[in-house]
N, C-alpha and C positions, 0 to 999 in steps of 0.2 A: 565489491562486485558490481560490474556495470549491468545495465538492462538495455536491450536493443530492440529495434523494430525491423521490419522487412528490408528496408532500403539499406540500413546499416549492416545487416548480416550479409546482404548481397555484395556490398563493398568489401567486407572482410573476406568473404569466400573468394572473390575475384582477385584480391591482393595475394592471398595465399597460393592460388593457382598460378597466377601470371608472374608475380614478383618472387615468391619463394620457391616456385617450381614443384609444388605438390599437386598432382592432377586431381580433378574433381572426382574421378572414379575411386581414387584412394580415399578421399574424404568421405565418400558415400560408404565405402567398405568399412571405414573406421566407425562411422555413425551406426551402421547396422550391428557391428560387433559389440559396441558399447550398450546398445539396447538389449541385446541378447544377454550380456553380463547382468544387467539390471533385472531382467525377467527371471533368470535362473538363481539370482541371489536370494530371492524370497518368493518362490512359486506358491500358489494356493494349495497345491497337492504335489506329490511326487509324480513325475511323468505326466504333466498336464497336457490336455488337448488344446492346441493353439490354432486359432483362426486368424489369418492375416488378410486384411482388406486393403488392396493396393489400388491407388489411382494411377494416372498416367504421367505425373510429373516426378520431380526428384523425391518427393515423399513416398511415392509408389516404388521408386528405385530402392529406397531404404528398406521398404517392405520385402523386396525380393532378396536382399542381402540377409535380412533377419531370418526369413524362411529357410534359405540355403544353409545358414550356419546352424539353425536348430536341427535340420536334417543331419548335418555332420556330427552333431552331438547326440544323436540317437533318438530324437523326438520325431514325430510325424505330423508336422503342421500342414494345414490346408490353406492354400493361397487362392484367393478369389480376385481376379483382375476385373475391375469395375468399369473399364473403358475398352474400346476396340484396341487390339494390339497394335494397329497401325498408328495409334496416337503416341506410342512410346517413342521417345527421342533422347538424344544426348546421352549423358551419363546413366540416366535411368534405363535407356534401351540397352546399354552395355550389360548392366546387371540382369535385366530381363533376359537377354540372350544367353548369358552364362547359366542362368537358372534353367531355361528351356533346353539348352544344349546338353544339359545333364539328364534330360528326360524326367525331371522332377515333376510331380503332379501339379496341375493348375486347372482352376475352374473359371469359366467366363460368365459374367452376369448377362443374362438375356431374359426376355419376358417369360420364357418357359422354365427358367431356373431360379426364380425368386423364392418359390416355396422350398426348393432344395437348400438355398442359402439360409432361409429361416430355420430349417431343421438343423443345419450345421451350427448355427448360433446357439440353438438349444443345447447341443451336445458339447460345445466348447467350454473349457475352463477359463481360457484367456482369449480375449478379442483384441487384436492389434489394429489400431486405426492408423494406417499409412495412406490415407485417401487424398488429402489436399495440402496439408502443411501450411507454411506461412504465406502462400501465394493467393489466398482467397480474396476475392473482390466481389462485393455484393452478395445477394442471396445464393445459396447453393442450389443448383438446378437438378432436375430429375435426370437420371435415376438415382444420383448420389444422395439427394435429400431423402428419398425413400429408404435407402440403406442406412443412413444415419439415424433416422427415426426408428428403424428396426433395432439398431444397436442400443439406442437409449431405453428400449423396453427392458434391458437387462441392467440398468443402473442400480447399483446396490446389491445385485444378485450375482454378478460375475466380475472378474478383474478385467477392466477395460483400460488398455494402455494406449495413449496417444503418442505418436512419434513427432517430436519437436513442438507441436501445438495441436490442441483438439481441432479437428477439421470443422470449418465453419466459423471459427473465432478469428477476428482480425488481430494480427500480431501487433498492429500499431495502436489500436485503441480499445481492443477487447469487445467490440460490438459484434453481436450476432444478428444477422438479418435472415430471419426464417428459422433455420435449424442448425444446431452444432452438436458435436459429440460431447457427452457428459462423461468425462474420463474419471476413472478411479485414480490414475496416476499419469502424469505427463513426463516423458523423458526428453529433455530439450538439449540442444547443442550449443556449446560455447558460453552463451549468456542466456539467462531467462528473458522472455520476451515481454515487452511493455504491456501487451494485451492481457497478460496473466493477471494484472493488477487493476485494470480499468473496466468499467461498465459490466458486461456480462462475463468477463474473463474469470473472475474468482468462482463463479457458479459452475464453470466447466472444466477447469484444469485439474481439479482434485489435488492430491499431493504432487509436487513437482520436484525434479532433481535435474541438475545440470551435469552433463558429461563432456569430457574432452575428446575431440575428434581430430586433433592436430592443427586446428586453427588457433594460433597463439593469441591469447587475450591482449597482448601488447600491440597487436596489429591495430587495435582501436586508436591507440595513441599515435602510432606511426601514420595513420590516415588523418589525424587531427579531428577525430569524431568527438562531439560533445554529447555524452550519453548520461542519462539519469543513473544514479547510484542506488543500489539496494541497501537498506539498513539491515545490518547483521549484528549478532551479539558482540563480535570482536570490535566493530565500529562503535557500538554503544559503550563498551568497556573503556574505550579511549576517549569517549565524549563526556562521561559523567565526571564532574569536578572532583579532584582528589582532595582528601581531608588530611590535614596535618594531625599527627598523633598528639601533638602538644598544643593544639588549637583550643580556643574557647568560643563562647557565643559571639564575641565580637569578630572573631576570625571568619566565621561562616556567614556573615552578611545579615543585613536587616532588610526584609521585604515588606512592602506595603500592598495591601489589598484594599481597594476602595470600591464599594458597591453596595448593593442591598437597597430595598425599598419596602414600603409597608406590605406589599403583596409578595415579595420575594426575599424572605429572611434567610433561607438556607443556603443559597448559592454562594455568597461570599464566605460563609462559614466553611463550606467544603473546600474552597480555594485555600483559605488560611490553614485549615487542618492538613491539607496535602503538602503545603509548603513546609510546615513544621515537621511533618513526619518523613520528609525526604531531605533533611539536613540543614535547612535555613537556621541560622543562629537565633534570630528574632523575627517575629512577624507581627506587624501592627495591622489591625483590622479597622478601617474607617467606615462607619455606617451612619445612616440617619439616626438622630438621637432617640427617636421613639422605639426603634427596634434594638437599641443597645442592650437593654436588660435580657432580652431573649437570646441575643447573640452571645453575650458574656456568659450566660448560664450554660450554653452548649459548647463553649470553646474557651475554657479558663486558661489554656496555655498561651493564648494570644495576648498581646497588648491591645488596648482599644482607644479609639479616637472618635467619640460621638460628635457628629457635626450637625449644624443647624439644618432645618428642613422646612419644607412647605408642602402641605398636602401629601406627606409620606415620601417625598423625594428631596434630594439635596437642594438647598436654597443657594442664592448668590452669596449670602454671608458665609457659607461653608468654605468658599474659596479663600476668603480672608483668614479664616481660622486655620486652614491647613497649609497655606502657602509658606509661612515662615518655617515650617517643620520639614519641608520636602527634601532639604539637603541631606538629611540623616539617613535616607534610604538608598540602598544599592540597586534595588529594582522595584518596579511598580506594576501592579496589575489593576486594570480599570475595566469595569463593565459587569462582572457577575452579579446578577440580580438587580442591576440599577434600574432597569426598565426605561420606558420612554416617557418624557414629561415635558410640559410647556417650557420653552426657553432652554431645553436640554442641549441643543446644538451650541448655543452661546456658552452654556455652563462648561461643557467639555472643552471647548476652545480655550476658555479662560484657565481651566485646570492645566492643560498641556503647556500653555505658554508660561505657567508658573513653575514648571518642573526645572530641574537643574541638570538636564541632559543625561540622566540615568536611563538604562534600557526600560522600555515600557511594553507591557503585553496588553493588547487591546482585544477585548472579547465581548460577546453577547451584544447587548443594546448599545454599548459604547461604539461598536462598529456602525450601527445604524445612525447614531447621532453624529458620526464623523463623515458620513457618506458625501456630504456636500462641502466638506472642508479638507479634502485629501491633499491639497497643496500645503496645508499646515503640517501634515505628516512628512511630506517631502522636505520641508524646511527645518524640521526638528534636528537638533545637533546630535542627539543620541540615537541609539538603535531602537527601531520600532518593530514589534512583532504583531502581526494580525493572525487571529485564529478562527476564521469563519467556517461554519458549516455551509453546504451548498446553497441553502436559502439565503444566508447572510451574504455570501459571495455574489449571488444574483442581484441582491439589493445594491451592493456596492457598485456593480457594473451596469445596473439597469437593464439586465437581460433575464431570461428565464432560467429556472433551475435545470431544465432539460439541456439548455445550451451549455451550462457549466459542466454538467456531467458528461457531455459528449466530447469535451476537449479539456479535461481537467489539467493536464500537464502544461499545455500551452497557455491556458488562461492564468494559471498560477505563476508561471515564468514571466509572462508579459506584465502582469500586475506588479509583481515584486520589483521588476526593473523600472517600470514607469514611475512608481512612487517611492522607490528606495526603501522598501520594507522587506522583512523576512516574513514569508507567508506560509502558514500551515493550513492547508485546505483539508478539512475533516472529511471523513467518508469511511466506507468499509476498508479501503486501503488509502491511508493518508498520504498526501503529496506535500512535500516541503520545497519551497523555492527561495533562493537567496537573490539579492539584488544583482550580484555579479553573474548570474545565469546558472549556477549549480542547482541541480534538482535531485531530491532524494525521495524514494518511495518506501513506505513501511509495508512489508509483506504480511503483517499480522493485523488482526482485528476480529471482532466478534459481536454478534447481535446483543450479547449481554450488556454491551456498552451503550445500547440504544435506550437510554433512560435519563430523565432529567437529573442534573447534578453531575453526570459523568464528565461533561465538558468543563465544568467548574473545577473538578479535580485536576484535569489536564492543565488548566490555566495556572493553578497553584504550583504544580510540579515544574512547569517552565520557569515561573517566577522564582522559585526556590533555587534552581540551578543557576539562573542569572545572578542572583544575590551572592551565590558562592563563587562567582567569578567565571562561569562558563561563557564561551562565546555564544551568540544567538544560534548559530548553526548547531553547535554541540548541544546546547540546551534543548533544541527542538528534536534533534535525533534521539537523544537519550530519553526525553520525556514521552515522545510518541511511542517509542518501542516499549518502555516499561508500562505505560498505561494500557497498551493493547495486549501485551502478554499477561498482565494482571487480570484483565477481563477474561481472556481465554482460559487461564488456569483456574480462576474462581468459578467459572461456569461448570467446570468438571465436578465440583463438589456441591455447588449451590444451585445448579441448573442455569440456563440462559435466562430463565424467568426471574430468578431470585437474587441476582447480583445487584447490590445497592452501592451508592457512592462510597460509603464507609468501607465496604468490602474491597472496592478497588484500591482505596488507600492502603488497606492492610496487604493487599496483593502486591502493590508496588514495593512495599518494604520487603516482602518475601522475595521478589525478583531481584532487588538490590543485593540481598544476601546470596542469591544464586550467582549473579554476575561477579560479585566480589568475594 
């Protein structure tokens, strides 16, 4: 499934109207009809009281279709027009006229009717947000901002349904300037909108569902649009490496996790455990020799390679010790728990030049230590995967975290192309970018994952799938989805407070059992 912004949806609508010959008023009728179907499929009560808030654009036109069709089905919705009727135009005016020509009831927002509107909100079971739609630019102005604030007083108390996108949320980047509707459910048309998954979007869209309004999804390809893709369970099922029923430990790959330091013993252990618990045939854990006893006691399933160290970090001698062995690994993860240390930049440069072109996953402080040697990454003959959180991404680009968060997709896409890497930009909704320009968004995530060690589990999961033969894109798609879903599901029984990295590993195994 693709994800689209305002410009792309406008292009698709225009193509459908002008090239395919389906009038805009028909698309609007279809949109309203589909919203009504969704409303009545699962109403909060029988014969609910429905309040429709209509703006002056196409979103408001959808609202008039919704209200008219609800009337025809025997309900008695109340429609409040929040703009002067003279502002209605185009297809929206057609449906406004159809509604009023039938003498159906309509209320107009004026200074002396605000209290009446508040009373109607109190009485309503369902509030329909058909105020602004995808066209919002900048802060919502009065009186619409006041109405949206009134709607938000009923968050969690009433069913609030937004049409296409919650009013006030940018469809392109999810940003809310001022105020936006906090929907219980968003019923969107053709494709989910990019803004659902960025910045403030996830806080406002609630549960979302996509409905067909007769704009063919194939139009995106006809127009040559390059759109992000949504990660779905079916995509994940096709991405997880298949296992031969007659395979053995050599069949399923040998992964190397190199990391750890005196102060960070647990991180590489979580990565190694995650790799073993998700199908890797063998996992070797390379750690500074002083922490080897602790690591081995906690992870007896792994093979171990204790390496020389200095002051609790890998020493230059460690490169000489591990270099002759690197050819035996199908994938390598570097960084978990490594921390920053003197000469660390030279150390990681020497390590990468010693590799034998297998795919590498670069995480945690390995990203920091590589920030001044990104040309080395571009020149590497194998595939390189970066897995930064926003703070690490900001360090790589020498910008602020705020700048990263405001433009996550473009930053990920540009970086991946510039340095020929596969980038997984962590966040509440993870963004994956490939060097060729493909972008994927993971619609799942949970605050239960906001805990030390969670990212190390993800690193191990990616490394495991690479060792088993997955392509970088497939490994990232499958790993990000399973990791996020595991966090969501474990939080249901353990609470968002109590989920630990080991629980996420268990949850990933459970998710694999569900998917397969």
